[in-house]
C-alpha positions as CSV (number, residue, x, y, z in Angstrom):
1,X,-1.6,-15.2,12.4
2,X,1.6,-13.5,11.5
3,X,1.3,-9.9,10.3
4,X,4.0,-8.0,8.5
5,X,3.5,-4.2,8.9
6,X,5.0,-1.2,7.3
7,X,4.3,2.2,8.8
8,X,4.6,5.7,7.3
9,X,6.0,4.7,4.0
10,X,6.2,8.1,2.2
11,X,5.8,8.5,-1.5
12,X,5.7,11.7,-3.6
13,X,3.0,11.3,-6.2
14,X,0.9,13.1,-8.8
15,X,-2.6,12.9,-7.3
16,X,-5.7,14.9,-7.6
17,X,-8.6,16.0,-9.8
18,X,-7.8,19.7,-10.0
19,X,-5.4,21.1,-12.7
20,X,-3.0,22.5,-10.1
21,X,-2.8,19.1,-8.4
22,X,-1.7,17.5,-11.7
23,X,1.4,19.7,-11.9
24,X,2.9,19.1,-8.4
25,X,4.1,16.1,-6.5
26,X,2.2,15.6,-3.3
27,X,3.0,13.5,-0.2
28,X,1.1,10.2,0.3
29,X,1.8,8.1,3.4
30,X,1.1,4.4,3.5
31,X,0.4,2.2,6.6
32,X,0.1,-1.4,5.7
33,X,-0.5,-4.7,7.4
34,X,-0.3,-8.0,5.5
35,X,-0.9,-11.5,6.7
36,X,0.2,-14.6,4.9
37,X,-0.1,-18.3,5.3
38,X,2.9,-19.2,7.5
39,X,2.2,-23.0,7.1
40,X,3.6,-22.7,3.5
41,X,7.0,-21.7,5.0
42,X,7.3,-24.2,7.8
43,X,10.8,-25.8,7.7
44,X,12.0,-23.3,5.1
45,X,15.2,-21.4,5.8
46,X,15.6,-19.5,2.5
47,X,14.9,-15.8,2.5
48,X,12.8,-16.2,-0.7
49,X,10.4,-18.3,1.5
50,X,9.1,-15.3,3.4
51,X,7.2,-12.1,2.8
52,X,10.0,-9.5,2.3
53,X,9.1,-6.0,3.4
54,X,11.6,-4.4,1.1
55,X,9.9,-6.0,-1.9
56,X,6.5,-4.9,-0.7
57,X,7.8,-1.4,-0.2
58,X,9.5,-1.2,-3.5
59,X,6.3,-2.5,-5.2
60,X,4.4,0.4,-3.7
61,X,7.0,2.9,-4.6
62,X,7.1,1.7,-8.2
63,X,3.3,1.6,-8.7
64,X,2.6,5.0,-7.2
65,X,5.5,7.0,-8.7
66,X,4.8,5.9,-12.3
67,X,1.4,7.5,-13.0
68,X,-1.1,10.2,-12.1
69,X,-4.0,9.2,-9.8
70,X,-7.2,11.2,-9.5
71,X,-8.3,9.8,-6.1
72,X,-6.6,8.2,-3.1
73,X,-9.2,5.5,-3.4
74,X,-7.7,4.6,-6.7
75,X,-4.2,4.4,-5.2
76,X,-5.4,2.2,-2.3
77,X,-7.3,-0.2,-4.5
78,X,-4.3,-0.6,-6.9
79,X,-2.0,-1.3,-3.9
80,X,-4.4,-3.8,-2.3
81,X,-5.0,-5.7,-5.6
82,X,-1.4,-5.8,-6.6
83,X,-0.1,-6.9,-3.2
84,X,-2.7,-9.6,-2.9
85,X,-1.9,-11.0,-6.3
86,X,1.9,-10.6,-6.2
87,X,2.6,-11.8,-2.6
88,X,-0.3,-14.2,-2.0
89,X,-1.5,-12.5,1.2
90,X,-4.6,-13.8,2.9
91,X,-5.5,-10.6,4.7
92,X,-4.5,-7.0,4.1
93,X,-5.1,-3.5,5.4
94,X,-3.9,-0.4,3.7
95,X,-4.3,3.1,4.9
96,X,-3.4,5.9,2.4
97,X,-3.0,9.4,3.9
98,X,-2.8,12.7,2.1
99,X,-1.7,15.2,4.8
100,X,-2.4,18.8,4.1
101,X,-5.2,18.1,1.6
102,X,-7.7,20.1,3.6
103,X,-6.6,23.3,5.2
104,X,-8.4,22.8,8.5
105,X,-7.4,19.2,8.9
106,X,-4.0,17.7,9.6
107,X,-4.8,14.6,7.5
108,X,-7.3,12.9,5.2
109,X,-7.2,9.4,3.8
110,X,-8.8,6.0,3.1
111,X,-8.5,2.7,4.9
112,X,-9.2,-0.6,3.1
113,X,-9.2,-4.0,4.7
114,X,-9.7,-7.3,2.8
115,X,-9.7,-10.9,3.7
116,X,-8.7,-13.1,0.7
117,X,-9.6,-16.7,0.3
118,X,-6.6,-18.4,-1.2
119,X,-7.1,-21.9,-2.4
């Protein structure tokens, strides 16, 4: 299995349920791993035949920077569902961190892992 990973992709986003959170950009950090069916690409030499980390990163930046989210769970689910559909990945893990969200903790977040049956 080949796994493409992206670590510590940082995005400033409007996220939170409290009124003050809706007014200020907050840092979200993404750690992702994506696996794809490499058999599809055997013998291919074109760059469009591979999972491109710049396209994956840009997709996340575009999705997260365009709207307000109430929960990091909402962000994580949107990212997972979009990447699975757009890039035909067969396995994905996404960790979304919101550092500084709790005064006495350095970080909080959510981790989602999904295996996708692609026919």
